[in-house]
C-alpha positions as CSV (number, residue, x, y, z in Angstrom):
1,H,0.0,0.0,0.0
2,V,1.2,3.5,-0.8
3,D,-0.5,6.7,0.3
4,E,0.7,8.5,-2.9
5,L,0.7,6.3,-6.0
6,A,2.4,9.1,-7.9
7,G,5.6,8.6,-5.9
8,L,5.8,4.9,-6.7
9,I,5.2,5.4,-10.5
10,S,7.5,8.4,-10.9
11,G,10.2,6.7,-9.0
12,M,10.5,3.8,-11.4
13,N,14.1,3.5,-12.9
14,Q,15.0,6.7,-10.9
15,Y,18.4,5.5,-9.8
16,K,19.5,3.5,-12.9
17,K,20.0,4.0,-16.6
18,G,18.1,1.6,-18.8
19,G,16.2,0.2,-15.8
20,N,13.3,-2.2,-16.3
21,D,11.1,-1.5,-13.2
22,R,8.2,-0.7,-15.5
23,Q,8.6,-3.9,-17.5
24,N,8.8,-5.9,-14.4
25,M,5.5,-4.4,-13.1
26,L,3.9,-5.3,-16.4
27,Q,5.2,-8.9,-16.1
28,L,4.1,-9.2,-12.5
29,F,0.5,-8.7,-13.6
30,N,0.5,-12.2,-15.1
31,G,1.7,-13.8,-11.9
32,G,4.2,-16.1,-13.7
33,P,7.9,-16.7,-13.1
34,I,10.3,-13.7,-13.1
35,K,14.1,-13.3,-13.4
36,V,16.0,-10.4,-11.8
37,D,19.5,-9.5,-12.8
38,R,21.7,-7.6,-10.3
39,K,25.2,-6.3,-10.8
40,T,26.4,-7.4,-7.3
41,G,24.1,-10.3,-6.5
42,G,23.9,-11.9,-9.9
43,A,20.7,-13.3,-11.4
44,S,17.9,-14.6,-9.3
45,Y,14.8,-16.5,-10.4
46,A,11.4,-16.7,-8.8
47,P,9.1,-19.4,-10.2
48,N,6.1,-17.6,-8.7
49,S,5.4,-13.9,-8.6
50,G,2.7,-11.4,-8.1
51,I,2.0,-8.0,-6.5
52,S,-1.0,-6.0,-5.4
53,I,-0.9,-2.2,-5.3
54,I,-3.4,0.1,-3.6
55,G,-2.8,3.8,-3.5
56,G,-4.3,7.3,-3.9
57,I,-3.7,10.0,-6.5
58,Q,-5.1,13.4,-7.2
59,N,-7.0,14.5,-10.3
60,D,-4.5,17.1,-11.5
61,I,-1.6,14.7,-11.2
62,V,-3.1,11.7,-13.1
63,P,-2.4,12.9,-16.7
64,K,1.1,14.0,-15.7
65,I,2.2,10.7,-14.0
66,L,0.1,8.3,-16.0
67,D,1.1,9.7,-19.4
68,K,0.7,8.5,-23.0
69,E,3.2,5.7,-22.6
70,C,1.0,4.2,-19.9
71,F,-1.7,3.7,-22.5
72,S,0.6,2.3,-25.2
73,D,2.4,-0.3,-23.1
74,G,-0.7,-1.4,-21.3
75,F,0.4,-0.2,-17.8
76,L,-2.7,2.0,-17.1
77,P,-5.4,-0.5,-18.2
78,R,-4.0,-3.0,-15.6
79,F,-5.4,-0.8,-12.9
80,I,-9.0,-0.6,-11.8
81,F,-10.2,2.7,-10.6
82,L,-12.4,3.8,-7.7
83,N,-13.6,7.4,-7.4
84,I,-14.7,8.0,-3.9
85,G,-16.0,11.5,-4.7
86,H,-16.8,14.1,-2.1
87,L,-17.9,13.1,1.3
88,S,-21.3,14.8,1.8
89,E,-21.0,15.0,5.6
90,Y,-18.8,13.9,8.5
91,S,-19.9,10.8,10.3
92,M,-18.7,9.2,13.6
93,E,-19.8,5.8,12.3
94,G,-16.9,3.5,11.6
95,I,-16.4,0.0,10.5
96,T,-18.3,-2.4,12.9
97,E,-16.5,-5.2,14.7
98,N,-18.7,-7.7,12.9
99,D,-17.7,-6.3,9.5
100,M,-14.0,-6.3,10.4
101,S,-14.3,-9.8,11.8
102,F,-15.9,-11.0,8.6
103,W,-13.2,-9.5,6.5
104,E,-10.4,-10.9,8.6
105,N,-12.0,-14.4,8.4
106,V,-12.3,-14.1,4.6
107,I,-8.6,-13.3,4.4
108,D,-7.6,-16.1,6.7
109,Y,-9.8,-18.4,4.6
110,C,-8.0,-17.4,1.5
111,Y,-4.6,-17.9,3.0
112,A,-5.7,-21.4,4.1
113,I,-6.4,-22.4,0.5
114,P,-3.6,-25.0,-0.2
115,L,-1.0,-24.3,-2.9
116,V,-0.1,-27.2,-5.1
117,L,3.4,-27.1,-6.7
118,D,4.6,-28.9,-9.8
119,D,8.0,-30.6,-10.1
120,A,9.6,-27.3,-10.9
121,K,8.2,-25.8,-7.7
122,R,5.8,-23.6,-9.7
123,V,2.4,-23.0,-8.2
124,K,-0.2,-25.0,-10.2
125,S,-3.2,-22.8,-11.0
126,K,-6.6,-23.8,-9.6
127,V,-8.8,-23.7,-12.7
128,L,-12.3,-22.4,-12.2
129,I,-14.9,-23.2,-14.9
130,L,-18.0,-21.3,-15.8
131,N,-21.1,-23.5,-16.0
132,E,-23.0,-23.5,-19.3
133,E,-25.4,-20.7,-18.3
134,A,-22.6,-18.6,-16.9
135,R,-20.4,-19.2,-20.0
136,L,-23.1,-18.0,-22.4
137,I,-23.8,-14.9,-20.3
138,W,-20.1,-14.0,-20.2
139,I,-19.6,-14.5,-23.9
140,D,-22.6,-12.2,-24.7
141,F,-21.1,-9.6,-22.3
142,C,-17.6,-9.9,-23.8
143,N,-18.8,-9.6,-27.4
144,S,-21.1,-6.7,-26.5
145,Y,-18.2,-4.7,-25.0
146,R,-15.7,-5.6,-27.7
147,S,-18.1,-4.7,-30.5
148,T,-18.0,-1.1,-29.3
149,A,-14.2,-0.8,-29.7
150,N,-14.5,0.7,-33.2
151,Y,-16.7,3.5,-31.9
152,L,-14.5,4.5,-29.0
153,S,-11.4,6.7,-28.8
154,K,-8.1,4.9,-28.8
155,K,-7.6,5.5,-25.1
156,S,-11.1,4.0,-24.2
157,A,-10.5,1.0,-26.4
158,T,-7.3,0.1,-24.6
159,F,-9.3,-0.7,-21.5
160,L,-11.9,-3.0,-23.0
161,N,-9.9,-6.2,-23.0
162,K,-8.7,-5.7,-19.5
163,L,-12.2,-4.9,-18.2
164,T,-13.6,-8.1,-19.7
165,D,-10.6,-10.0,-18.2
166,Y,-11.3,-8.4,-14.9
167,S,-14.9,-9.6,-15.0
168,L,-13.5,-13.2,-14.8
169,K,-11.1,-12.3,-12.0
170,L,-13.9,-10.7,-10.1
171,A,-16.0,-13.8,-10.6
172,G,-13.2,-15.8,-9.0
173,V,-13.1,-13.5,-6.0
174,L,-16.8,-13.6,-5.6
175,H,-16.8,-17.4,-5.9
176,V,-14.3,-17.8,-3.1
177,I,-16.2,-15.3,-0.8
178,R,-19.4,-17.2,-1.4
179,S,-17.7,-20.5,-0.7
180,F,-16.6,-19.1,2.6
181,I,-20.1,-17.8,3.4
182,N,-21.6,-21.2,2.5
183,G,-19.3,-23.0,4.9
184,C,-17.2,-24.8,2.3
185,K,-13.8,-25.8,3.6
186,S,-10.9,-23.9,2.1
187,D,-9.4,-27.1,0.7
188,A,-12.7,-28.2,-0.9
189,I,-13.7,-25.1,-3.0
190,K,-15.7,-26.3,-6.0
191,S,-14.3,-25.4,-9.4
192,I,-17.7,-24.5,-11.0
193,I,-18.8,-20.8,-11.2
194,D,-22.5,-20.3,-11.5
195,K,-24.8,-17.9,-13.3
196,E,-25.4,-15.6,-10.3
197,T,-21.7,-15.2,-9.6
198,I,-20.9,-14.2,-13.2
199,L,-23.8,-11.8,-13.4
200,D,-22.6,-10.1,-10.2
201,S,-19.0,-9.9,-11.6
202,I,-20.3,-8.3,-14.8
203,C,-22.1,-5.7,-12.7
204,L,-18.8,-4.9,-11.0
205,A,-17.0,-4.8,-14.3
206,E,-19.6,-2.3,-15.6
207,F,-19.2,-0.2,-12.5
208,Y,-15.4,0.0,-13.1
209,A,-16.1,0.8,-16.8
210,G,-17.9,3.9,-15.5
211,Q,-15.0,4.8,-13.2
212,T,-12.7,4.4,-16.2
213,T,-14.8,6.8,-18.3
214,K,-14.5,9.4,-15.6
215,L,-10.7,8.9,-15.5
216,L,-10.4,9.5,-19.2
217,K,-12.2,12.8,-18.9
218,L,-9.0,14.0,-17.1
219,Y,-7.1,13.6,-20.3
220,E,-9.3,15.9,-22.4
221,P,-7.6,19.3,-22.7
222,G,-9.6,22.5,-22.1
223,T,-12.8,20.8,-20.9
224,A,-14.6,23.1,-18.5
225,K,-15.9,21.2,-15.6
226,M,-19.5,21.8,-14.6
227,S,-20.0,22.6,-10.9
228,E,-21.7,20.1,-8.7
229,R,-24.6,22.5,-8.0
230,N,-25.2,23.0,-11.7
231,K,-25.2,19.2,-12.1
232,V,-27.9,19.0,-9.6
233,I,-29.9,21.6,-11.5
234,I,-29.5,19.7,-14.8
235,R,-30.5,16.4,-13.1
236,T,-33.5,18.1,-11.6
237,I,-34.7,19.6,-14.9
238,V,-34.5,16.2,-16.5
239,K,-36.4,14.6,-13.6
240,L,-39.1,17.3,-13.9
241,K,-39.7,16.7,-17.7
242,N,-43.2,15.5,-17.0
243,N,-44.1,18.9,-15.5
244,V,-43.5,20.7,-18.8
245,S,-46.6,22.3,-20.2
246,G,-46.8,24.2,-23.4
247,G,-43.0,24.0,-23.7
248,M,-42.6,25.7,-20.3
249,L,-41.3,24.5,-16.9
250,P,-41.9,26.7,-13.9
251,L,-38.7,28.0,-12.3
252,K,-40.3,27.7,-8.9
253,K,-40.7,24.0,-9.3
254,I,-37.0,23.6,-10.3
255,F,-36.0,25.9,-7.4
256,E,-37.9,23.9,-4.8
257,T,-36.8,20.5,-6.0
258,C,-33.1,21.5,-6.4
259,N,-33.0,22.9,-2.8
260,E,-34.3,19.6,-1.4
261,S,-31.1,17.9,-2.3
262,L,-28.5,20.7,-1.9
263,P,-26.6,21.4,1.3
264,E,-27.6,24.4,3.2
265,M,-24.6,26.5,2.3
266,I,-25.0,26.2,-1.4
267,K,-28.8,26.3,-1.7
268,I,-30.2,28.5,-4.5
269,T,-31.3,31.8,-2.8
270,S,-34.3,32.6,-5.1
271,C,-36.0,31.9,-8.4
272,K,-34.3,35.1,-9.7
273,S,-30.9,33.7,-8.8
274,L,-31.8,30.3,-10.5
275,G,-32.8,32.2,-13.6
276,G,-29.4,33.8,-13.8
277,I,-27.7,30.5,-13.5
278,L,-29.8,29.0,-16.2
279,R,-29.1,31.8,-18.6
280,K,-25.5,32.7,-17.8
281,A,-23.9,29.4,-16.8
282,L,-26.1,26.8,-18.7
283,Y,-27.1,29.0,-21.6
284,L,-30.8,28.1,-21.3
285,E,-33.6,30.5,-22.0
286,T,-36.1,31.7,-19.4
287,Q,-39.3,33.6,-20.0
288,E,-41.7,35.7,-17.9
289,G,-45.3,34.5,-17.9
290,S,-48.5,36.1,-16.6
291,G,-48.5,37.4,-13.0
292,G,-44.7,37.7,-13.0
293,V,-44.1,34.0,-12.9
294,Y,-40.9,32.9,-14.7
295,Y,-40.5,29.7,-16.7
296,L,-37.7,27.7,-18.3
297,V,-38.2,27.4,-22.0
298,W,-37.9,23.7,-22.7
299,D,-35.2,23.0,-25.3
300,E,-34.8,19.2,-25.6
301,R,-31.5,19.4,-27.6
302,K,-29.7,21.8,-25.2
303,I,-30.9,20.0,-22.1
304,N,-29.8,16.6,-23.4
305,K,-26.4,18.0,-24.4
306,L,-26.0,19.5,-20.9
307,F,-27.0,16.2,-19.3
308,K,-24.4,14.3,-21.3
309,E,-21.8,16.9,-20.4
310,A,-22.6,16.6,-16.7
311,F,-22.8,12.9,-16.5
312,D,-20.4,11.6,-19.2
313,S,-23.2,9.8,-21.1
314,S,-20.8,8.2,-23.6
315,I,-20.6,4.7,-25.0
316,L,-19.1,3.2,-21.9
317,S,-20.9,5.2,-19.2
318,E,-24.3,4.7,-20.7
319,K,-24.1,1.1,-19.6
320,C,-23.5,2.4,-16.1
321,L,-25.9,5.2,-15.6
322,V,-28.9,3.7,-13.7
323,S,-31.3,6.6,-13.7
324,T,-31.2,10.4,-13.7
325,E,-31.6,10.2,-10.0
326,A,-28.4,8.2,-9.8
327,E,-29.0,6.1,-6.7
328,N,-26.3,6.7,-4.1
329,N,-25.1,3.1,-4.1
330,K,-24.8,3.1,-7.9
331,I,-23.3,6.5,-8.7
332,Y,-20.6,6.3,-11.3
333,E,-20.5,9.9,-12.4
334,V,-18.5,11.3,-9.4
335,E,-16.0,14.2,-9.6
336,N,-12.5,13.6,-8.1
337,M,-10.2,10.7,-8.8
338,E,-9.0,10.0,-5.3
339,I,-8.1,6.3,-5.2
340,V,-6.6,3.9,-7.7
341,N,-6.8,0.2,-7.0
342,T,-5.2,-2.6,-8.8
343,C,-4.5,-6.3,-8.5
344,L,-1.3,-6.9,-10.5
C-alpha cells in the first residue's frame, strides 16, 4: 500500500539507466515466473510472482504521472479505478466489529487455500470453470463490449480487453467469498462458477467501466468542468420533464426541487438567482409569464447536451448510468479521482 501512488510510479528507474522497473511491473501482472539480474548479487529466479498495489492519486496529477506511454504499453489498463467522490458530511460511524471480523476471516480463509506445486516448484493454478449458463452470459457480455471498440477513442478501447478479463477475475473473487459464506472448507472449494456469480461480476466490471470513463475525462484538454450544483440543476430539470406544459417548466418547481437535495450552504437563494444560473452558466432560455411567474423554455436538444456533459453519457458510461436520480449506491459519475486500485 502507498499513500501516494504518484511517488511509486514516478520513482521507477529513478536510480538506474536503462532500468526495467516498469517492464517488471507489467510482467508481475501475469503472476508467472520472473528473473531479476543484479550487478552485485547476480541473477535470481522466482518461479512464482505477483504483486498487489493500492494507492491514492489526485485529479491534477493523473495525466502527468500516467502519461501516453502508460496507454501504449498497457500499464494503465492494468489498474481498476475507484472514485470516492466528495464526502457529503462527516460521520462518527466507523467499520463495525462484525464487518472487520468477517473481512479478517475471509482473508484467513484465502490464506488457508492450499498451494499445489509442480515438479519445478511452480504453483499450479486452480482452474475455475463457468457452467453452461454462466459461460453463455459472459460470452454475450464480452462480445457486446468488444463490439464497441471501433466506436471508442483509442484510449477508451485500450481498457476493453482488460475490463472483460477483470470480470472473470472478479468472478473468481466472488466465488471464493461465497464458498466461505456457505461454509465450504478452504481445501474443498468447488471449481464451477454459477450464473449468479458471473452476473454479479459483470455488474462490478460495468461499475469500473464507469469509473474508467471518468478517469479518461481528465485527459481531455480544455474541458470546462460543470459545478456540482449545476449538475444537480440539470438532473432536476430532466427529472421534472413530465411537469413541462406548453414548452414551459416553472422555475419555482426547479428551485424547490433542487434545494431539497442541496446542502444548506449552497442552496439557491431565489428563483431570480436560479434564472441567472440557467441563462449565464447553462445558456438556457427563461421567459416571464403572466403574473410575474418565470419559466424555463424547454429545449430538448440543449438539455440533453448538458446532461451528457454533466454525467459523461458516452458509450461506456451509458451502460452504467442507472437513472437520472443516480441512486447513491450506484453512482458512477463522481468528480474527483482520489483512489486507484489494482491487483497486479
